[in-house]
VOPA-517638 format. One line per field, with one value per residue (C-alpha): x, y, z; residue in one letter. Coordinates in Angstrom, 2 decimals. Each point is the difference from the previous one (the first is absolute). Layout:
<atoms>
u: [X, ...]
v: [Y, ...]
w: [Z, ...]
r: [A, ...]
</atoms>
This chain:
<atoms>
u: [104.50, 2.60, 0.08, -0.31, -3.10, -1.81, 0.58, -3.12, -2.15, 1.38, 0.04, -3.64, -2.24, -1.89, -2.98, -1.11, -3.35, -1.66, -3.41, -1.46, 0.80, -3.69, -0.08, 3.55, -1.09, -2.67, 2.59, 2.07, 3.37, 2.00, 1.20, 3.61, -1.13, -1.62, 3.36, 2.31, 1.46, -0.62, -2.88, -3.47, -1.68, 2.42, -1.88, 1.55, -0.41, -1.53, 2.38, -0.46, 1.43, 2.43, -0.39, 2.81, 0.42, -0.96, 1.57, -1.86, -2.78, -0.16, -1.37, -1.09, -1.87, -3.49, -2.83, -0.59, 3.45, 2.64, -1.06, 1.06, -0.26, 1.08, 1.62, -2.04, -3.62, -2.95, -0.09, -0.72, 2.51, -0.79, 0.71, 3.21, -0.35, -2.09, 1.28, -1.95, 1.33, 3.48, -0.25, -1.59, 2.83, 2.52, -1.83, -0.54, 2.59, -2.30, -3.20, 1.81, 1.45, -3.03, 0.97, -2.40, 1.66, 1.91, 3.36, 3.10, 2.04, 2.73, 0.13, 2.70, 1.31, 1.94, -3.37, -1.21, -3.08, 0.31, -1.26, 2.02, -1.15, 0.54, -2.44, -0.55, 3.80, 0.61, 0.67, -2.36, 0.36, -3.26, -0.62, -2.75, -1.10, -0.23, -1.42, 2.24, 2.17, 3.66, 2.19, 0.20, 3.14, -1.27, 3.03, -1.38, 0.81, 0.55, 3.50, 0.73, 2.39, -0.65, -1.76, 0.52, -1.53, 2.10, -1.45, -1.53, -1.64, 1.08, 2.84, 0.28, 2.90, -0.66, 1.78, -0.33, 2.28, 2.12, 0.79, -1.49, -2.07, -1.46, -3.79, -1.27, -3.10, -0.47, 3.52, 2.97, 3.45, 2.65, 2.66, 1.98, 0.60, 2.10, -2.74, -0.13, -0.73, 3.54, 0.02, -3.04, -1.24, -2.52, -1.02, 0.80, 3.50, 1.76, -2.52, -2.59, 2.08, 0.66, -3.48, 0.31, -3.27, 0.73, 2.41, -1.32, 0.42, -1.03, 1.18, -2.46, -0.18, -0.46, 3.11, 1.94, -0.50, 2.31, 0.17, 1.77, 2.33, 0.91, 2.54, -0.45, 2.23, 2.63, -3.02, -0.43, -3.76, -2.19, -2.37, -3.90, -1.88, -3.75, -2.17, -3.03, 1.29, 0.15, 3.60, 1.31, 1.23, 3.18, 0.00, 3.58, 0.14, 3.03, 0.32, 3.26, 0.88, 1.70, 4.15, -0.75, 0.24, -2.82, -1.50, 1.31, -2.18, 0.32, -2.54, -0.70, -1.68, -1.61, -0.42, -3.23, 0.88, 3.38, -0.42, 3.40, 0.21, 2.54, 1.12, 0.72, 3.75, -0.33, 3.34, 1.48, -0.91, -2.70, -1.80, -0.96, -3.71, -1.56, -2.94, -2.50, 0.10, -1.09, -0.42, 0.43, -3.03, 1.48, 0.80, 3.90, 1.46, -0.66, 1.06, 0.93, 0.42, 3.03, 0.44, 2.99, -0.42, 1.06, -2.95, 1.82, 0.54, -2.46, 0.93, -2.41, 1.09, -1.48, 0.70, -0.74, -2.62, 1.33, 3.68, -0.37, 2.77, 0.41, -0.55, 0.47, -0.59, -2.38, 0.94, 1.03, -1.67, 1.71, -1.09, 2.41, -2.90, -2.18, -1.64, -3.21, -1.26, -3.52, -1.46, 0.57, 0.83, -3.09, 0.44, -1.52, -2.70, 1.34, 3.42, 1.70, 3.36, -1.51, -1.10, -1.03, 1.95, -0.85, 2.55, 0.57, 3.23, -0.69, -1.12, -3.91, -1.46, -0.36, -0.38, 2.88, 0.29, 2.73, 1.19, 0.81, 3.46, 0.05, -0.24, -1.97, -2.40, -1.29, -1.72, -3.90, -1.20, 1.96, -0.77, 0.01, -2.75, -0.21, -1.56, -1.88, -1.34, 0.65, -3.11, 0.81, -0.12, -2.43, 0.09, 1.82, 2.97, 0.52, -1.54, 0.35, -2.33, 0.89, -1.23, 2.03, 0.36, 0.27, -3.09, 1.04, 1.69, -3.37, -1.58, 0.02, -0.85, 0.39, 1.83, 0.80, 3.29, 1.89, 2.42, 2.66, -1.11, -2.34, -3.72, -0.62, -3.77, -1.81, -2.76, -1.87, -0.72, -1.10, 2.21, 0.14, 1.15, -0.59, 1.06, -0.56, 0.19, 0.63, -1.54, 1.95, -0.10, 0.70, -3.09, -1.74, 0.59, -2.08, 0.46, -0.86, -0.18, -0.20, 0.84, -0.32, -3.42, -0.85, -1.24, 1.44, -1.47, 1.20, -0.02, 1.26, 2.29, 1.35, 3.82, -0.35, -1.94, -0.16, -3.66, -2.29, -1.65, -2.12, -0.73, -0.11, -0.99, 0.36, 0.32, -3.17, 1.54, -0.28, 0.32, -2.64, -2.15, 2.91, 1.65, 3.74, 2.63, 1.48, 3.25, 2.18, 3.18, 2.87, 3.78, 2.70, 3.80, 2.41, 2.90, 2.33, -1.98, -0.71, -1.81, -3.83, -1.58, -3.43, -2.42, -3.48, -1.80, -3.12, -2.14, -2.28, -3.83, -1.70, 3.26, 0.12, 3.00, -0.52, 0.80, 3.45, 0.37, 2.18, 2.00, 1.57, 2.73, -0.37, 3.59, 1.79, 2.26, 2.35, 0.73, -2.69, -3.03, -2.24, -2.68, -1.30, -2.18, -2.47, -2.53, -3.16, 0.90, 3.30, 1.17, -0.66, -0.19, -3.09, 1.40, 0.90, -3.76, -0.96, 2.14, -1.50, -3.55, 1.38, 1.45, 3.62, 1.74, 1.96, 3.07, 2.02, 2.96, 2.11, 3.34, 3.42, 0.77, -3.57, -0.95, -0.86, 1.97, 3.17, 3.58, 1.25, -3.07, -0.01, 3.89, 0.35, -0.32, 3.31, 1.97, -2.10, -3.25, -2.40, 1.94, -1.49, -3.15, -0.49, 0.84, -2.69, -2.43, 0.84, -0.75, -3.42, -0.10, 0.90, -2.96, -2.39, 1.20, -0.72, -3.61, -2.14, -2.11, 2.76, 0.90, 3.61, 0.14, -1.66, 1.89, 0.42, 1.41, -0.80, 1.50, 0.74, 3.31, 2.12, -2.58, 0.27, 3.87, -0.86, -2.58, 2.44, 2.89, -2.47, -0.95, 3.73, 1.42, -2.91, -1.34, -1.11, -2.41, -1.59, -1.80, -1.36, 1.36, -1.23, 2.86, -1.09, 2.19, 3.02, 3.51, 2.17, 3.44, 0.79, 2.68, -2.46, -2.29, 0.56, 3.07, -1.62, -2.03, 2.25, 3.30, -1.84, -0.85, 2.70, 2.93, 1.31, 0.79, 3.54, 0.06, -2.21, 0.35, -0.93, -2.96, -1.25, 0.83, -1.79, -3.25, 0.26, -3.14, 0.81, 3.15, -2.15, -2.75, 0.84, -1.15, -3.83, -2.24, -3.47, -2.36, 1.28, -1.94, 2.11, -2.37, 1.61, -1.40, 1.87, 0.81, 0.90, 2.55, 0.28, 1.39, 0.72, -1.59, 3.62, 0.07, -2.72, 0.83, 3.64, -1.32, -2.14, 3.15, 1.76, -2.65, 0.02, 3.79, -0.49, -2.93, -2.51, -3.53, -1.63, -3.10, -0.23, -2.30, 0.31, -2.12, 0.75, 0.16, -0.26, 2.76, 1.17, -3.36, -3.33, -2.69, -3.29, -2.55, 2.58, 1.11, -3.14, 1.55, 3.40, -1.82, -2.12, 3.33, 1.57, -2.93, -0.06, 3.38, -0.39, -3.12, 1.55, 3.14, -0.20]
v: [97.94, 2.14, 3.34, -1.15, -2.15, 3.29, 1.86, -0.92, 0.33, 3.39, 1.37, -0.67, 3.22, 0.07, 1.92, 2.19, -0.04, -2.20, 1.56, 0.68, 3.29, 1.40, -0.63, 1.41, 3.21, 0.49, -0.24, 2.99, 1.15, 0.30, 3.29, 0.92, 0.16, -3.47, -1.34, 1.64, -1.59, 2.27, 1.82, -0.30, -0.83, -2.61, -3.32, -2.39, -3.64, -1.58, -1.20, -1.75, 2.25, -1.17, -3.56, -2.12, -3.04, -0.06, -3.32, -2.82, 2.21, 3.40, 3.34, 3.13, 3.26, 0.39, 2.58, -1.36, -0.12, -2.75, -3.30, -3.49, -3.03, -3.52, -1.84, -3.02, -0.86, 1.91, 2.55, 3.36, 2.66, 1.67, 3.69, -0.02, 3.60, 2.99, 3.54, 1.04, -2.89, 0.95, 3.76, -0.81, -2.04, 3.14, 1.95, 3.71, 1.01, -1.90, 1.86, 3.48, -1.65, -2.26, -2.08, -1.06, -3.13, -2.69, 1.09, -1.16, -2.43, -2.54, -3.30, -0.20, -2.27, -3.33, -1.88, 3.04, 0.12, 3.50, 2.93, 3.19, 3.46, 3.39, 2.65, 3.52, 0.37, -3.28, -3.58, -2.84, -3.49, -2.32, -3.62, -0.92, -3.17, 1.36, 3.44, 1.80, 3.00, -1.40, 3.04, 3.72, 1.58, 3.53, 2.04, 2.58, -1.44, 3.35, 0.07, -3.86, -1.15, -3.77, -2.38, -3.74, -2.39, -2.65, -3.56, -0.18, 3.09, 1.34, 2.62, 2.19, 1.77, 3.56, 2.41, 3.61, 2.65, -2.46, -1.70, -3.22, -0.36, -3.39, 0.38, -1.77, 0.61, 3.56, 0.59, 0.94, -0.95, 1.70, -2.07, 2.09, 3.60, 1.55, -0.53, 2.93, 0.51, -1.11, -2.97, -1.85, -3.02, -3.02, 1.01, -1.29, 0.38, -0.26, 1.89, -3.02, -2.20, -3.66, -0.78, 2.21, 1.52, 0.84, 0.62, -2.01, -3.92, -1.58, -3.44, -2.71, -0.23, 3.80, 0.49, 1.61, 2.99, 0.71, 3.14, 1.74, 2.88, 2.25, 2.51, 2.50, 2.90, -0.67, 0.57, 3.67, 0.90, 0.54, 2.65, -0.75, 3.08, 0.28, 2.84, 0.13, 2.17, 3.76, -0.35, -3.55, -2.11, -2.42, -3.70, -1.64, -3.37, -2.05, -1.68, -1.76, 0.15, -2.47, 0.26, 2.38, -0.76, -2.32, -0.45, -2.30, -2.31, -1.93, -2.56, 0.57, -2.53, 1.02, -2.82, 0.57, -2.06, 1.78, 3.31, -0.55, 1.35, -1.62, 0.96, -3.01, 0.23, -0.19, 1.58, 1.69, 1.41, 2.11, 0.78, -3.77, -0.78, -2.13, -1.62, -2.86, 0.26, -3.51, -1.29, -3.58, -1.79, -0.18, 3.73, -0.88, 1.12, 2.76, -0.48, 2.84, -0.23, 2.65, 1.06, 1.88, 3.40, -1.42, -2.26, -2.73, -2.25, -0.89, -1.55, -1.72, 0.59, -1.18, 2.43, -0.33, 2.59, 0.71, 0.70, 0.90, -2.43, -1.86, -3.70, -1.25, 0.64, -2.72, 0.75, 2.25, 0.62, 2.22, 1.12, 1.78, 2.43, 0.60, -1.91, 0.81, -1.88, 0.85, -2.48, -0.66, -3.57, -2.44, -2.45, -3.50, -0.99, -2.30, 0.10, 3.34, -0.76, -0.20, 2.85, 0.96, 2.57, 1.60, 0.72, 0.61, -1.93, -2.28, 2.56, 0.07, 0.57, -3.18, -1.63, -1.68, -1.74, 0.77, -0.72, 2.99, -1.39, 0.92, -3.35, -0.46, -2.75, 0.30, 2.28, -0.67, 1.99, 0.14, 0.95, 2.92, 1.75, 1.76, -0.63, 3.54, -0.44, -2.65, -0.19, -2.54, -3.77, -2.84, -3.40, 1.41, 1.39, -3.26, 2.01, 3.65, 2.00, 2.73, 2.07, 0.32, 0.37, -3.53, 0.06, 3.12, 3.38, 1.66, -2.21, -0.82, -3.41, -1.69, -3.47, -1.97, -2.06, -2.31, 1.20, -2.15, 1.45, -2.84, -0.52, 3.48, 0.51, 2.86, 1.47, 2.73, -1.65, 2.99, 2.04, 3.40, 2.12, -1.89, 1.97, -2.23, 0.16, -3.47, -0.82, -0.29, -3.99, -0.16, -1.73, 2.54, 2.93, 3.08, 0.38, 3.24, -0.55, 2.16, -0.41, 2.21, -1.63, -0.73, 2.53, -0.24, -2.82, -1.47, -3.75, -2.36, -2.77, -3.06, -0.13, -3.45, -0.94, 3.34, -0.17, 2.73, -0.10, 3.04, 2.79, 3.28, 2.58, 1.09, 3.70, 1.68, 1.66, 3.84, 0.51, -2.23, 3.23, 1.48, -0.61, -1.04, -0.63, -3.36, -1.06, -2.49, -1.71, -1.64, -0.37, 1.47, -0.57, 2.06, 1.89, -2.98, -1.95, -2.65, 0.93, 0.29, 3.16, 0.08, 2.92, 1.51, 1.71, 2.38, 0.43, 3.10, -0.08, -1.22, -1.13, -0.19, -1.85, 2.18, 3.19, 1.42, 1.04, 2.14, -2.44, 0.76, -2.18, -0.12, -0.83, -0.74, -3.08, 0.16, -2.02, -0.96, 0.59, -2.29, 2.09, -3.07, -2.18, -2.67, 1.67, 2.27, 2.65, -1.70, 2.14, 3.15, 2.82, 1.85, 3.07, -2.48, -1.22, 3.65, 0.92, -3.18, 1.52, 3.04, -2.06, -0.59, -3.42, -0.40, -2.46, -1.50, -2.41, -1.10, -0.02, -1.54, 1.78, -0.42, -2.17, -3.77, -1.53, -0.83, 1.67, -0.14, 1.61, 2.76, 0.47, 1.08, 3.50, -0.40, 3.40, 0.97, 0.90, 0.85, -1.84, -3.48, 1.02, 2.68, -2.52, -2.23, 2.70, 0.75, -3.58, 0.74, 2.96, -2.43, -2.30, 3.01, 1.28, -3.66, 0.87, 1.23, 1.92, 1.93, 3.58, -0.16, 3.85, 0.61, -1.99, 1.23, -1.44, 0.47, -1.13, 1.06, -0.26, -2.56, 0.20, 3.74, -0.48, -2.54, 2.53, 2.85, -2.70, -1.07, 3.52, 0.96, -3.20, -0.60, 3.52, -1.55, -2.28, 1.45, 3.28, 0.69, -0.99, 0.33, -0.65, -0.02, 0.37, -1.05, -0.91, 2.53, -0.67, -3.32, 1.70, 1.95, -3.18, -1.71, -1.96, -3.51, -0.26, 2.06, -1.91, -3.34, 0.30, 2.22, -0.25, 3.63, 2.61, -0.21, -3.55, 0.33, 3.66, -0.92, -1.89, 3.04, 2.40, -2.01, -0.13, 3.57, 1.33, 3.63, -0.21, -0.83, 2.50, 1.60, -3.39, 0.82, 0.32, -0.82, 1.25, -1.30, 0.87, -0.46, -0.25, 0.10, 0.12, 2.82, -1.79, -3.47, -1.75, -2.80, 1.71, 3.29, 3.24, 1.08, -2.76, 1.16, 3.92, -0.66, -1.60, 2.91, 2.41, -2.38, 0.56, 3.83, 0.05, -2.45, 1.97, -2.77, 0.11, -2.32, 0.54, -0.18, -0.47, -0.22, -1.21, 1.95, -2.09, -3.30, -2.49, -2.46, -0.40, 1.61, -1.63, 0.41, 2.38, 1.76, -2.90, 0.97, 3.14, -1.73, -2.32, 2.64, 2.02, -2.96, -0.80, 3.62, -0.18, -2.95, 1.12, 3.37, -1.23, -3.56]
w: [13.63, -1.64, -1.64, -3.65, 0.56, 1.07, -3.09, -1.92, 3.18, 1.25, -4.05, -0.09, 0.09, 3.46, -0.19, 2.93, -1.18, -2.74, 0.37, -3.55, -1.64, 0.29, 3.60, 0.44, -1.78, 2.69, 2.61, 1.70, -0.72, 3.20, 1.24, 0.84, 3.39, 0.09, -1.13, 2.19, 3.06, 3.11, -1.41, 1.94, -3.12, -0.87, -1.33, 2.72, -0.14, 3.30, 2.45, 3.29, 2.64, 2.65, -1.14, 1.73, 2.27, 3.42, 1.50, -2.03, -0.97, -1.64, 0.40, -2.29, 0.26, -1.49, 0.65, 3.16, 1.54, 0.50, -1.12, 0.87, -1.99, 0.05, -2.86, -0.25, 1.11, -1.12, 3.00, -1.40, 1.06, 3.43, 1.07, 2.24, 1.00, -1.39, -0.51, 3.10, 2.02, -1.13, 0.94, 3.43, 0.80, -0.79, 2.54, 0.31, -2.91, -2.57, 1.23, -0.99, -3.31, -1.43, -3.08, -2.56, -1.17, 1.84, 0.64, -1.71, 1.97, 0.19, 2.02, 2.36, 2.72, -0.30, -1.03, -2.14, 2.23, 0.93, -1.67, -0.22, -1.44, 0.22, 0.93, 1.19, 0.48, 1.90, -0.31, 1.12, 0.42, 0.43, 0.64, -2.78, 1.70, 3.39, -1.23, 2.17, -0.26, 1.00, -0.20, -1.00, -0.94, 0.43, -0.89, -2.51, -3.51, -1.63, -1.16, 0.39, -2.36, 0.91, 2.34, 0.13, 2.75, 1.23, -0.64, 3.42, -0.23, 3.16, -1.19, -3.21, -1.34, -1.07, -1.93, 0.20, -0.64, -1.39, 3.23, 1.29, 3.05, 1.71, 0.94, 2.59, 2.52, -1.25, 0.45, -2.45, 0.69, -2.16, -1.54, -2.08, 0.47, -2.82, -2.56, -2.69, -3.55, -0.70, 2.64, -0.59, 2.05, -0.48, -3.66, -3.67, -1.02, -3.15, -2.09, 0.59, -2.47, 0.68, 1.19, 3.25, 0.83, 3.60, 2.85, 2.98, 0.51, 3.45, 1.02, -0.14, 3.83, 0.12, 2.19, -2.39, -2.22, -3.23, -1.71, -2.94, 0.98, -3.05, -0.13, -2.86, 1.21, -2.78, -2.70, -1.15, 0.51, -3.08, 0.50, -1.03, 0.04, 1.41, -1.15, 1.83, 2.62, -0.85, -0.19, -1.49, 2.67, -0.58, 0.69, 0.37, -1.97, 0.72, -3.56, -0.76, -3.77, -1.78, 0.43, 3.11, 3.72, 1.15, 3.50, 2.46, 1.52, 3.24, 1.67, 3.88, 2.42, 3.13, 2.68, 2.19, 2.98, 0.48, -1.61, -2.00, -3.50, -2.35, -3.33, -2.43, -1.06, -3.64, -0.43, -2.99, -2.52, 1.58, -3.19, -0.65, -0.07, 2.65, -1.24, 0.92, 3.67, 1.30, 3.54, 1.21, 1.16, 3.52, -0.04, 0.81, -3.45, -2.39, -3.81, -2.55, -3.75, -0.35, -3.62, -1.19, -1.20, -3.42, 0.53, -1.55, 3.17, 2.70, 3.37, 2.24, 3.67, 3.16, 3.34, 3.78, 0.74, 3.47, -0.88, -3.75, -0.86, -3.19, 0.73, -3.59, -3.84, -1.25, -3.52, -2.94, -3.26, -2.69, -3.58, -2.48, -0.77, 3.21, 2.72, 1.69, 2.90, 0.81, 2.30, 3.71, 1.29, 0.61, 2.45, -0.61, 2.86, 2.34, -1.44, 1.86, -1.66, -3.31, -2.35, -3.37, -2.20, -3.21, -2.60, -3.50, -0.03, -2.85, -2.23, 1.39, 3.42, 1.63, 3.51, 2.07, 3.20, 2.35, 3.66, 2.28, -0.07, -3.68, -1.51, -3.36, 0.40, -3.50, -2.67, 0.09, -3.06, -3.44, -3.58, -2.31, 1.98, 2.83, 3.75, 0.77, 3.25, 2.85, 1.60, 2.91, 1.00, 0.20, 1.57, 3.14, -2.15, -2.58, -2.70, -1.45, -1.82, -2.26, -3.19, -3.22, -3.44, -1.03, -2.16, -1.90, 1.11, -0.52, 2.28, 4.03, 1.02, 3.30, 0.77, 2.67, 0.19, 2.65, 2.04, -1.84, -3.27, -0.95, -0.86, -1.56, -0.33, -1.82, 2.40, -2.28, -3.37, -1.91, -2.00, 1.38, 3.09, 3.20, 3.23, 3.16, 3.69, 1.85, 3.08, 3.20, 0.07, -3.77, -0.62, -2.22, -2.57, -0.15, -4.21, -1.40, -3.84, -3.10, -3.67, -3.23, -0.46, 3.72, 2.55, 3.52, 1.97, 3.36, 1.09, 2.58, -1.21, 1.48, 0.28, 0.45, -3.06, -2.16, -0.31, 0.74, 3.12, 0.02, -2.31, 1.95, -2.60, -3.30, -1.03, -1.80, -3.05, 0.78, -3.64, -1.34, -1.11, -1.88, -3.28, 0.65, -2.54, -1.09, 1.36, -1.22, 1.10, -1.85, -0.47, -2.16, -0.24, 1.89, -2.01, 0.83, -2.55, 2.56, 3.10, 0.20, 1.38, 1.00, -1.13, 0.61, -2.75, 0.68, -3.15, -0.28, 0.49, -3.37, -1.32, -3.65, -1.40, -3.38, 1.99, 1.01, 3.81, 1.92, 2.25, 3.62, 1.39, 3.78, 1.45, 3.11, -1.00, 3.26, 2.86, 2.64, -2.23, -2.48, -1.71, -2.08, 2.23, -0.54, 2.08, -0.18, -2.81, -0.36, 3.07, -1.78, 2.17, -1.42, -2.00, -3.24, 0.13, -0.23, -2.82, -1.95, 0.59, -1.82, -2.90, 0.71, 0.02, 3.18, 0.06, 2.74, -0.04, 2.82, -1.50, 1.45, 3.23, 1.42, 2.75, 0.65, -2.91, 1.86, 0.52, -3.60, -1.52, 2.75, -0.03, -3.55, 1.35, 2.06, -0.52, -2.83, 0.76, -2.74, -2.76, -0.29, 1.36, -2.76, -2.50, 0.80, 0.48, -3.69, -0.79, 1.46, -2.53, -2.72, 0.95, -0.03, -3.34, -1.68, 1.04, -2.83, 2.47, 1.80, -1.29, 0.17, -0.55, 3.25, 2.48, 3.83, 2.99, 3.89, 3.24, 3.62, 2.02, -1.86, -2.74, -0.03, -0.53, -2.64, -1.68, -0.17, -1.30, -2.89, -0.79, -0.35, -1.51, -2.55, -0.90, -3.58, 1.85, 2.88, -0.65, 3.68, 3.66, 3.36, 2.93, 3.39, 3.09, -2.54, 0.93, -2.23, 1.36, 2.07, 2.04, 1.63, 0.97, 3.51, 0.69, 0.57, -3.40, -1.79, 0.70, -0.03, -3.88, -1.12, 2.53, 1.06, -2.13, 0.83, -1.40, -2.84, -1.38, -3.41, 0.93, 1.99, -2.68, -2.59, 2.19, 0.93, -2.04, 0.56, -1.93, -3.10, 0.48, -3.48, -1.70, 1.32, -3.36, 1.07, 2.76, 3.37, 3.20, 3.31, 3.19, 3.58, 3.36, 1.88, 3.27, -1.80, 2.23, -2.18, -3.06, 0.89, -1.90, -0.99, -2.53, -2.65, 1.20, -1.48, -3.01, -0.68, 0.70, -2.63, -2.63, 0.54, -0.72, -2.73, -1.51, 0.22, 1.34, 2.37, 1.95, 3.63, 2.69, 3.76, 2.67, 3.40, 3.19, -1.50, 0.09, -2.56, -1.50, 0.06, 2.22, 1.57, -1.80, -1.76, -2.04, -2.50, -0.42, -1.02, -2.17, -1.74, -0.43, -2.00, -1.92, -1.11, -1.11, -2.31, -1.21, -1.09, -1.37, -1.08]
r: [M, N, I, R, S, L, V, P, L, L, S, M, A, V, L, I, A, S, T, P, L, H, A, Q, A, Q, R, K, V, P, T, L, A, E, L, T, S, G, S, P, D, Q, L, R, P, E, T, I, R, G, L, Q, W, F, G, K, D, Y, I, Y, I, D, S, E, G, L, M, H, A, E, V, G, G, A, K, A, P, K, L, L, M, S, Q, S, E, L, L, S, L, L, G, E, D, A, K, E, H, P, A, K, F, F, L, P, F, Q, L, V, G, K, D, K, G, L, L, Q, L, T, Y, A, K, K, H, Y, V, L, D, L, K, R, R, Q, L, V, S, T, F, D, Q, D, T, K, G, E, Q, A, F, L, L, D, P, T, A, K, H, A, A, V, V, K, G, N, N, V, Y, L, A, E, G, G, Q, L, K, Q, L, T, T, D, G, S, P, T, I, V, Y, G, Q, T, V, H, Q, N, E, F, G, I, S, G, G, L, F, W, S, P, D, G, E, Y, L, A, F, Y, R, M, D, Q, Q, M, I, A, P, Y, P, L, V, H, I, N, A, R, K, A, T, R, Q, D, L, Y, Y, P, M, A, G, M, P, S, H, E, V, T, L, G, V, Y, E, L, K, T, G, K, L, S, Y, M, K, T, G, M, P, R, D, K, Y, L, T, N, I, S, W, A, P, D, S, K, E, I, Y, I, A, E, V, N, R, E, Q, T, R, M, E, L, K, A, Y, A, P, S, S, G, E, V, L, R, T, L, F, V, E, E, N, A, K, Y, I, E, P, Q, H, P, L, R, F, V, P, G, R, P, K, E, F, I, W, Q, S, R, R, D, G, Y, M, H, L, Y, R, Y, T, T, E, G, K, L, L, G, Q, I, T, R, G, D, W, E, V, V, D, F, L, G, F, A, D, G, G, E, T, L, V, Y, S, S, T, Q, Q, S, P, T, N, R, N, V, Y, R, I, G, L, D, G, Q, R, Q, T, L, L, T, L, E, L, G, W, H, Q, A, Q, L, S, P, D, G, N, Y, L, I, D, T, F, E, S, L, K, D, M, R, Q, W, R, I, V, S, V, K, T, G, K, R, V, K, Q, L, K, T, S, V, D, P, E, A, D, Y, Q, M, P, E, I, T, M, G, M, I, T, A, A, D, G, K, T, S, L, H, Y, K, L, I, K, P, L, G, F, D, P, K, K, K, Y, P, T, I, V, Y, V, Y, N, G, P, H, A, Q, L, V, Q, N, R, W, H, A, G, S, A, G, W, D, L, Y, M, A, T, L, G, Y, V, V, F, T, V, D, G, R, G, S, A, A, R, G, A, D, F, E, Q, V, I, H, R, Q, L, G, V, N, E, M, A, D, Q, M, K, G, V, E, F, L, K, S, Q, P, W, V, D, A, D, R, L, G, V, Y, G, W, S, Y, G, G, F, M, T, T, N, L, M, L, T, H, P, E, T, F, K, V, G, V, A, G, G, A, V, I, D, W, S, R, Y, E, V, M, Y, G, E, R, Y, M, D, S, P, Q, E, N, P, E, G, Y, K, A, A, N, L, A, L, R, A, G, D, L, K, G, R, L, L, L, I, H, G, T, I, D, P, V, V, V, W, Q, H, T, Q, L, F, V, E, A, C, V, K, A, G, T, Y, P, D, Y, M, I, Y, P, E, H, E, H, N, V, R, G, R, D, R, V, H, L, N, E, T, I, T, R, Y, F, R, D, H, L]
</atoms>
């Protein structure tokens, strides 16, 4: 089904509640706290805690403890381990630190049959089937920067004080000695870009430990100031900015049998990006996707872990604008010399099959849609299972396809948002499904037939006793006159088409984000729903530059951040103004991070349109943003001075005419506080008057209980000025 065929479906108004008006009037109106994520009063949909595969069966946590259930048959789930049993296995430490609920855990070991948890400053490994404590890693977890068990669960890698240690039998063996704030071992590198989320990598046999070493001595420290001590204290953040010196990363490999530590000889230049670390199934080779600093070329290389010598370059990918590998190699079961590679080389994220010599055996998926998640293999490796946007960019559906690219089959039939876990044997999916009109539900689906084998649970609507606004989804045309864009529209409670309503555009429109989703509340976060209860229309459109639509859709932002995105947002405004119930004289805009940049830009560029704006954590000057992200989308300031100048909003502070509230966390390590401070300074010099709110000791957003305060601050600003 292509995008155009979905237009009638997605354009229809889908009501959150279809109850008669007299019954609606008897319902409560939700409070801001009830609609704010992280609030103790939040109206949270039910979930199944800890639901995951346990061999061919599955486990989950309920009020009794850890439950075990079979896929087929009529047997009722049974208690695998109660909370009291768990605590008794942990021993004396648990008695001193009682826990009311079953502790968070993860399954580890080669067959994922062991349970790992952290409690009372120790790490524990338990055998669930035998109900035994296997091992305890009792080094004090205070100050621990990373911890990772090896696949055999006999050893663990530990990072403390920026050094790597090997933990075994209650002993710690120090592997590196020069760790410091500027020499960082075993942790995430490259600002968490390129899909990097950690810095420790065990080989499949547990005989080798690979880890990142990041040298950031060449980066001038950026000071974050903490205010809670009597005298404020300084924390140095080593934050490489676009066009400035970047950190240098190498990959070390420690061999347990010999105690030898080798570094992969990745060569020059030293400021390249080492991404997507992957081990061969036999642990004899380690692979690195190496990206040049310009992010236009990726070389996938194989290294010998014992010597660090480069063995060969498997293949090279290039893109004139930018390239961004985000997924490690996935080896085909039973074929240790073949792997699956995910790439956007044909313009969309798809799956490719390669040999470890670098021979392309074929492209497996193809089309003007994106593979979002490669879930794994079925049929002993002959079949791949993945989720994609093939039905629509606003949907996520799961498919199976042959290793040869044939016999593609849709496994999740309903249009909506499917998040799936594939069983270890590849026979079944745990499918978590929701849509704009469907509360979250969980089911078991057969990979072979696509049929629903078992319905596990349907969430009870926590808003059943509340009045909730109407949400619609639809499509408009982008500023290029040809590209379709998806939007969502939240109408006020008691909507009357004869009235005119103040309207807020909620915006992000940057890469790696998609706000319009065919899921419960259309993916809305809660504040926008609350504003609808106060009589506001809230509108969001995913313009060109946002995620899940392919390279051409995203790369229009290259070297000119804000230009095409803003043009598409104004097409959204054009659509809003065509609605007789939108008050065109009372338009506002709100966004955070990239959305904060967009909000500020829209306020400066279109003061005739937007009366009020709220910009949180806003990027003001891209030359002060981090090097990986900044240079990917803008090239360096030296290469693209005009682009950086055009996107520097501080240079246009004199254009501010409406009411603009800037919000920033004082220890933001992503968009450093300097951005909005410099904008305020520029406004002072230009004689314009933004408003300002800070959140002390908060980072890039305001989380937890304080988020209610943030949302109330934003709400008051729009109520006072729009």
